[in-house]
Every structure is written in structure tokens, then in C-alpha cells.
C-alpha positions as CSV (number, residue, x, y, z in Angstrom):
1,M,-11.7,32.3,12.5
2,S,-15.4,33.0,12.0
3,V,-18.3,31.3,13.8
4,D,-19.1,27.9,12.2
5,F,-22.5,27.2,10.8
6,I,-24.0,23.7,10.5
7,K,-25.3,23.0,7.0
8,E,-26.7,19.9,5.2
9,W,-25.1,18.9,1.9
10,Q,-28.4,19.6,0.1
11,D,-27.9,23.3,0.9
12,V,-24.3,23.7,-0.2
13,L,-23.5,21.3,-3.0
14,E,-24.9,19.4,-6.0
15,I,-24.4,15.6,-6.4
16,K,-23.9,14.6,-10.0
17,N,-24.7,11.1,-11.1
18,G,-22.4,9.1,-13.4
19,R,-23.3,6.6,-16.2
20,D,-22.1,3.2,-17.3
21,Y,-19.8,4.2,-20.3
22,K,-20.8,0.9,-22.0
23,K,-24.3,2.2,-22.5
24,V,-23.4,5.6,-23.9
25,K,-23.9,6.3,-27.6
26,D,-22.3,9.1,-29.5
27,D,-24.4,12.3,-29.2
28,N,-21.8,14.6,-30.9
29,G,-20.8,16.0,-27.5
30,E,-17.6,17.7,-26.7
31,Y,-16.0,15.0,-24.4
32,P,-14.7,11.7,-25.8
33,I,-15.6,8.5,-24.0
34,Y,-12.9,5.8,-24.3
35,G,-13.3,2.0,-24.1
36,S,-10.8,-0.8,-24.7
37,G,-11.5,-0.5,-28.4
38,G,-10.9,3.2,-28.7
39,I,-13.4,6.1,-28.7
40,M,-16.9,4.8,-28.1
41,G,-18.6,8.2,-28.5
42,H,-18.8,11.8,-27.4
43,A,-21.0,13.2,-24.7
44,N,-22.0,16.3,-22.8
45,D,-24.1,14.6,-20.2
46,Y,-22.5,13.4,-16.9
47,I,-19.7,16.0,-17.2
48,C,-18.4,17.3,-13.8
49,P,-16.8,20.7,-13.7
50,P,-13.3,21.5,-12.5
51,H,-12.7,21.2,-8.8
52,T,-15.2,18.4,-8.3
53,V,-14.8,15.8,-5.4
54,I,-15.4,12.2,-6.5
55,I,-16.6,9.6,-4.0
56,G,-17.4,6.0,-4.7
57,R,-21.1,5.1,-5.1
58,K,-20.4,1.4,-5.0
59,G,-17.5,-0.6,-3.7
60,S,-14.7,1.7,-2.6
61,I,-16.8,4.4,-0.9
62,N,-14.2,5.8,1.5
63,N,-11.5,7.1,-0.9
64,P,-12.4,10.6,-2.1
65,I,-10.5,12.1,-5.1
66,Y,-10.1,15.8,-5.9
67,V,-10.2,16.5,-9.7
68,K,-9.1,19.9,-11.0
69,T,-10.3,19.5,-14.6
70,K,-13.6,18.7,-16.3
71,F,-14.3,14.9,-16.6
72,W,-16.9,12.4,-17.6
73,N,-18.3,10.6,-14.6
74,V,-18.9,6.9,-14.4
75,D,-21.9,5.2,-12.8
76,T,-19.9,3.8,-9.8
77,A,-19.1,7.3,-8.5
78,F,-20.8,10.5,-7.4
79,G,-19.4,13.9,-8.3
80,L,-19.7,16.5,-5.5
81,V,-19.9,20.0,-6.9
82,A,-19.6,22.7,-4.2
83,N,-21.8,25.8,-4.3
84,P,-19.2,28.6,-4.4
85,N,-21.4,30.8,-2.3
86,Y,-21.1,28.5,0.7
87,L,-18.4,25.9,0.2
88,Y,-14.8,25.9,-1.0
89,P,-14.1,22.7,-3.0
90,K,-10.8,21.7,-1.4
91,Y,-12.4,22.2,2.1
92,L,-15.2,19.8,0.9
93,Y,-12.5,17.3,-0.2
94,Y,-10.8,17.3,3.2
95,F,-14.1,16.9,5.0
96,C,-14.7,13.8,2.8
97,V,-11.3,12.5,3.7
98,D,-12.2,12.7,7.4
99,F,-15.8,11.5,7.0
100,N,-16.6,7.8,7.5
101,F,-18.9,7.0,4.6
102,E,-19.2,3.4,5.8
103,K,-21.7,4.4,8.4
104,L,-24.1,5.4,5.6
105,N,-23.8,2.0,3.9
106,T,-27.1,0.0,4.1
107,T,-26.1,-3.1,2.1
108,V,-24.7,-6.4,3.3
109,T,-22.6,-7.3,0.2
110,I,-21.1,-4.5,-1.8
111,P,-20.8,-1.2,0.1
112,S,-23.1,1.4,-1.5
113,L,-24.2,5.0,-1.0
114,T,-27.4,6.7,-2.0
115,K,-27.9,10.3,-3.0
116,S,-30.7,10.8,-0.5
117,N,-28.5,9.8,2.4
118,L,-25.5,11.9,1.2
119,L,-27.7,15.0,1.0
120,K,-28.5,14.7,4.7
121,I,-24.9,14.9,5.8
122,K,-24.2,17.8,8.1
123,M,-20.9,19.7,8.1
124,K,-19.4,22.7,10.0
125,L,-18.9,25.6,7.6
126,P,-16.7,28.6,8.5
127,N,-16.9,31.4,6.0
128,I,-15.3,30.9,2.6
129,E,-12.1,32.7,3.5
130,D,-11.5,30.6,6.5
131,Q,-12.3,27.4,4.6
132,K,-9.6,28.4,2.1
133,K,-7.1,29.0,4.9
134,I,-7.9,25.5,6.4
135,A,-7.6,23.8,3.0
136,D,-4.3,25.6,2.4
137,I,-2.8,24.5,5.8
138,L,-3.9,20.9,5.1
139,D,-2.5,21.1,1.5
140,K,0.9,22.2,2.8
141,T,0.9,19.5,5.4
142,Q,0.0,16.8,2.8
143,E,2.8,18.2,0.5
144,I,5.3,17.6,3.3
145,I,4.1,14.0,3.8
146,D,4.2,13.4,0.1
147,G,7.7,14.9,-0.1
148,H,9.0,12.5,2.6
149,K,7.4,9.5,0.8
150,K,9.1,10.6,-2.4
151,Q,12.4,10.6,-0.4
152,L,11.7,7.0,0.7
153,E,11.1,5.9,-2.9
154,E,14.3,7.5,-4.0
155,L,16.3,5.8,-1.2
156,D,14.7,2.4,-2.2
157,Y,15.7,3.1,-5.8
158,L,19.3,3.9,-4.7
159,I,19.6,0.5,-3.0
160,E,18.2,-1.2,-6.1
161,A,20.5,0.7,-8.4
162,T,23.5,-0.1,-6.2
163,F,22.7,-3.8,-6.2
164,Y,22.6,-4.0,-10.0
165,D,25.7,-1.8,-10.3
166,M,27.7,-4.1,-8.0
167,F,26.3,-7.5,-9.1
168,G,24.7,-7.1,-12.5
169,D,21.5,-8.8,-13.7
170,P,21.1,-12.0,-11.7
171,I,19.5,-13.8,-14.6
172,L,22.0,-12.7,-17.3
173,N,24.9,-13.0,-14.8
174,E,27.1,-10.8,-17.0
175,K,29.8,-10.8,-14.4
176,D,30.0,-14.6,-14.5
177,W,29.5,-15.2,-10.8
178,E,29.4,-18.8,-9.5
179,K,25.8,-20.2,-9.8
180,V,24.5,-22.8,-7.4
181,P,21.1,-24.0,-6.2
182,L,19.9,-22.0,-3.2
183,S,19.7,-25.3,-1.3
184,K,23.5,-25.1,-1.0
185,K,23.2,-21.9,1.0
186,V,20.0,-22.0,3.0
187,D,17.5,-24.2,4.7
188,V,13.7,-23.4,4.6
189,I,11.9,-23.6,7.9
190,G,8.1,-23.3,7.7
191,G,5.9,-21.6,10.3
192,Y,3.6,-23.2,12.9
193,A,-0.3,-23.3,12.6
194,F,-1.1,-21.0,15.5
195,K,-4.8,-21.2,16.4
196,S,-6.6,-17.9,16.5
197,G,-8.3,-18.8,19.8
198,G,-5.0,-19.0,21.6
199,Y,-3.8,-15.5,21.1
200,V,-3.1,-13.4,24.2
201,E,-2.8,-9.7,25.0
202,D,0.9,-9.9,25.7
203,G,3.7,-12.3,24.9
204,I,5.7,-13.2,21.8
205,P,4.4,-11.5,18.6
206,V,3.3,-13.9,15.9
207,I,4.2,-13.0,12.3
208,K,1.3,-13.7,10.1
209,I,1.3,-13.4,6.3
210,G,-0.2,-10.0,6.4
211,N,2.7,-8.7,8.4
212,I,5.3,-9.5,5.7
213,N,3.6,-10.2,2.4
214,S,4.3,-6.7,1.0
215,G,8.0,-7.2,1.5
216,T,8.1,-4.7,4.4
217,F,7.4,-5.6,8.0
218,K,4.1,-4.2,9.3
219,N,3.2,-4.5,13.0
220,E,-0.4,-3.3,12.6
221,G,-2.8,-5.8,14.1
222,I,-0.1,-8.0,15.4
223,S,-1.1,-10.9,17.6
224,F,0.7,-12.4,20.6
225,W,1.3,-16.0,21.9
226,T,2.4,-17.2,25.3
227,E,6.0,-18.4,25.2
228,D,6.2,-22.2,24.9
229,S,9.4,-24.2,24.9
230,K,7.8,-26.7,22.4
231,L,7.7,-23.9,19.8
232,T,11.4,-23.0,19.9
233,K,11.8,-24.2,16.3
234,Y,9.4,-21.4,15.2
235,I,11.2,-18.5,16.9
236,V,12.8,-15.9,14.6
237,Y,14.9,-12.9,15.5
238,P,15.6,-9.4,14.2
239,N,17.7,-9.5,11.0
240,D,16.4,-13.0,10.1
241,I,15.0,-13.2,6.6
242,V,11.5,-14.5,6.1
243,I,9.3,-15.1,3.0
244,S,5.6,-15.2,2.4
245,L,4.6,-18.5,0.7
246,T,0.9,-18.0,-0.3
247,G,-1.2,-15.2,-1.8
248,T,-3.5,-14.3,-4.6
249,V,-3.0,-15.2,-8.3
250,G,-2.2,-12.1,-10.2
251,K,-1.2,-10.1,-7.1
252,D,2.3,-9.3,-5.8
253,D,1.4,-10.5,-2.3
254,Y,3.6,-13.6,-2.0
255,A,7.2,-14.8,-2.6
256,N,8.1,-11.5,-0.9
257,V,11.1,-11.5,1.4
258,C,11.5,-9.3,4.5
259,V,14.4,-8.8,6.9
260,L,12.8,-8.6,10.4
261,P,13.3,-5.3,12.3
262,N,14.2,-5.0,16.0
263,T,10.7,-3.8,16.8
264,F,10.5,-6.9,19.1
265,P,13.4,-9.0,20.6
266,K,12.0,-12.2,19.0
267,Y,9.0,-13.5,17.1
268,Y,7.0,-16.6,16.4
269,L,6.5,-17.5,12.7
270,N,3.0,-18.5,11.6
271,Q,2.1,-20.9,8.9
272,R,2.2,-19.8,5.2
273,N,5.5,-18.0,6.0
274,A,9.0,-19.5,6.1
275,K,12.4,-18.5,7.4
276,L,15.4,-18.7,5.1
277,E,18.1,-20.0,7.5
278,I,21.6,-19.4,6.2
279,K,23.9,-22.4,6.5
280,N,26.8,-21.4,4.3
281,P,28.5,-18.0,4.0
282,L,25.9,-15.7,2.5
283,N,25.0,-12.1,3.4
284,T,21.3,-11.6,4.4
285,R,21.0,-8.3,2.6
286,Y,22.4,-9.7,-0.6
287,L,19.9,-12.5,-0.5
288,Q,17.1,-10.1,0.3
289,Y,17.7,-8.0,-2.8
290,L,18.5,-10.9,-5.0
291,L,15.1,-12.4,-4.2
292,K,13.4,-9.0,-4.8
293,D,14.5,-9.1,-8.5
294,K,11.4,-9.3,-10.7
295,E,12.8,-12.1,-12.9
296,I,13.9,-14.1,-9.9
297,K,10.4,-13.8,-8.5
298,R,8.9,-14.9,-11.8
299,K,11.1,-18.0,-11.7
300,L,10.0,-18.6,-8.1
301,T,6.3,-18.2,-8.6
302,G,6.2,-20.2,-11.8
303,I,5.6,-17.6,-14.5
304,S,8.7,-18.7,-16.4
305,R,7.3,-22.2,-16.5
306,G,4.0,-21.0,-17.9
307,I,2.1,-21.6,-14.7
308,R,1.0,-18.9,-12.3
309,Q,1.0,-20.5,-8.9
310,A,-0.9,-19.0,-5.9
311,N,1.8,-20.4,-3.6
312,I,5.4,-21.5,-3.5
313,S,6.9,-24.6,-1.9
314,N,10.1,-25.2,-0.1
315,G,11.3,-27.0,-3.2
316,D,10.6,-24.0,-5.4
317,I,12.9,-21.9,-3.2
318,L,15.6,-24.5,-2.7
319,N,15.8,-25.3,-6.4
320,L,16.4,-21.8,-7.5
321,I,19.8,-21.5,-9.4
322,I,21.2,-18.1,-8.6
323,P,24.6,-16.3,-8.7
324,F,26.7,-15.9,-5.6
325,P,29.4,-13.2,-5.8
326,P,32.3,-13.1,-3.3
327,L,31.2,-12.8,0.3
328,E,33.4,-9.7,0.7
329,L,31.5,-7.9,-2.1
330,Q,28.2,-9.0,-0.5
331,N,29.3,-7.6,2.8
332,K,30.3,-4.3,1.2
333,F,26.8,-4.0,-0.4
334,A,25.2,-4.7,3.0
335,E,27.2,-1.9,4.6
336,I,25.8,0.5,2.0
337,V,22.3,-0.8,2.6
338,L,22.6,-0.2,6.3
339,K,23.7,3.4,5.8
340,I,20.7,4.0,3.5
341,E,18.4,2.2,5.9
342,E,19.5,4.6,8.6
343,K,18.5,7.5,6.4
344,K,15.2,5.8,5.7
345,S,14.5,5.5,9.4
346,I,14.9,9.2,9.8
347,V,12.6,9.9,6.9
348,K,10.0,7.4,8.2
349,Q,10.0,9.2,11.6
350,S,9.4,12.5,9.7
351,I,6.5,10.9,7.9
352,T,5.0,9.7,11.2
353,E,5.4,13.1,12.8
354,S,3.9,14.9,9.8
355,Q,1.0,12.4,9.6
356,N,0.3,12.9,13.3
357,L,0.2,16.6,12.7
358,F,-2.1,16.2,9.7
359,N,-4.5,13.9,11.7
360,S,-4.5,16.4,14.6
361,L,-5.4,19.2,12.2
362,M,-8.2,17.1,10.6
363,G,-9.6,16.4,14.1
364,K,-9.4,20.1,15.0
365,Y,-11.2,21.3,11.8
366,F,-13.8,18.5,11.2
367,D,-14.5,16.5,14.3
């Protein structure tokens, strides 16, 4: 590849401002401006050309977007228009993906960027042909990652479709399964209020709400606690099912169940989470996907009662009236789930390897 030159943004691109769409009046322009009530006007100002990179001006400033078509720009974003003599637009996009715009933020409250600071950013610039080659390599790597993520979505859909095919809709209960309160099948055991000052570098991992509130176990930022015989009640193990109890009104960040992986041999359960301890014949995987059903979750969080709660109680869980098909059928479903989970593990490993390659390439080209 060619020798790199260091250029400031002011020499290689134009930064286009946006405008608050609420303040725009119809100027008989070519591009319609839409609001909640329909078309608010037409404008030609604040139009960004094809292949513009958008970065946030306020709020979310670290999430660049590459736009292939013309668009009308809003006042919370800057449009970065590459000078074709020096800069290939997709190369600019990947530079922005790698660049940490937070270091240019000068405000205490809402993160903000200024045009003057942005124009002083310096970047390595190979010649245009090499920029295209770099962007093409990164595009292909990102396509591989996206393809694997699509596979994961399809496998998740397969599990969901299998559940409804085998058991039907749990609310309608078309197959006339026995219906009983969940209290007949499980006990709810809440977590312990671990103090943040007591965490250690090594020990038993503590499951906080952020580790499970998406419905998938995440071990990023996990904390550890020294093993203590007084806390035996709060130990949970791989394949136990846990649920997040509190969250944010309007968000899908609570009443989410998660079957714990074997990432660690055992865990402590923090407050605002609970373990669903099975006390009568019931398959964990059946319970997991039953509680994932949207209508079941609505019943649990109170939407069906006309009240949107920001938390759920033990009683909310135990009072759920839900169908229980024969254990043999539940076990058959679990066998299918485990086979699909094995495939998901392979795909997840492929995503990790592809993402590591992508990160390595980004470091090679831009750091």
C-alpha cells in the first residue's frame, strides 16, 4: 500500500449542519419533511448527498451511520461529506467507527460535539485506491459477522416456533393442557444485597441484574465475592433458571428469564434477581420459553391489569396461572433446544473469531 499522509478533517471533508425539523417551513423544496401529523413542508436546505457519514452532535456521539442516499439532516447530527479527491466515504465511516468521539466532548451533562473540534481531527490517509481496498476488506468482514448474527436469529426463531408447534399458545391453551398456579411447581428465592465495597478480584461471581436482564447471560463486568458459608442460600448453579425483578417502565429489561451457563461452576445471586427453584416435575427449558411468551410477560408485569409496573414481586410470579403439558413432552422439547443450543454455540464462536479479526484489522488500519 502507499505511504500514508496525515490530514486534518478540514482539508478532506465538509461538515453539514442539520436543523430542527419542527422549525422548518415549506419552501417548495424537493425533499419532504415528515412529522407525526404528516408532511410538514419541503426543503432543499440541510440535504446531505449520497454516501454521507452521520455522527451524533448531541447525545449519542459514538455511533456513526453510513447513508447511501440523499437525506434531510436533523439538528442533533452532523453530516460528514468526504472530498472525493482525498477521501473515500466508506473509509471515513470505518475511521469514525474506530475513533472515540467522547474525548472531544466538553460538556458535563449531555455529550456534545462542535464543528470546530471535529475539523481538527487528524487521520491517516493512504491514496484513494488503497482506501477503497481497506473499506472493501472491512465490509466483507462485517458481512461475515452480520451473517453469523442472522444465523443466531434464525436458530432462536426455530426454538420459538418449535415451542408453539408442540405446546400451542399458552394463553389460549388450544391443546387443553392442565392449568395450575406456578406456585404449585416452583419456589421463588430472592437474591442477597451484596455491598459494592466488598467485591474482590477473585472468588464466586455475583449475578447482578445487568448480567441477566436481557434474557441472555452476560459476563461482561462481572464482580466476585469471597465464598461465605452464611450465603449458601444465595448460591445458584449452571442450568438453574433465574429472573430479573426490576427495571425501567416501558423497557423490556425485567421479568426476563435466563438459564445460567456453565461459564462458572457456581454463582451468587444479587438482589433484584430471583431463582425459580423447581419443586415438582417441570422441565427448566419448558419453563424458560413459557415465561418468554409476550402475553405471559404482560400478565406478569401488569399490562393485562392496566398497570405498567417497574418491578415484579414473588407473588406476581407464583400467582401466574399457566399450562403444564406432560413432562415427557416437555423433556422432548428440551432435547430439541439443547441440540439447537449446540449449533448456537458454534455460531457464537464464529462471531467471536470474526469480530476479533475485524478489531485487529481496524487497529492495523486506523490506530
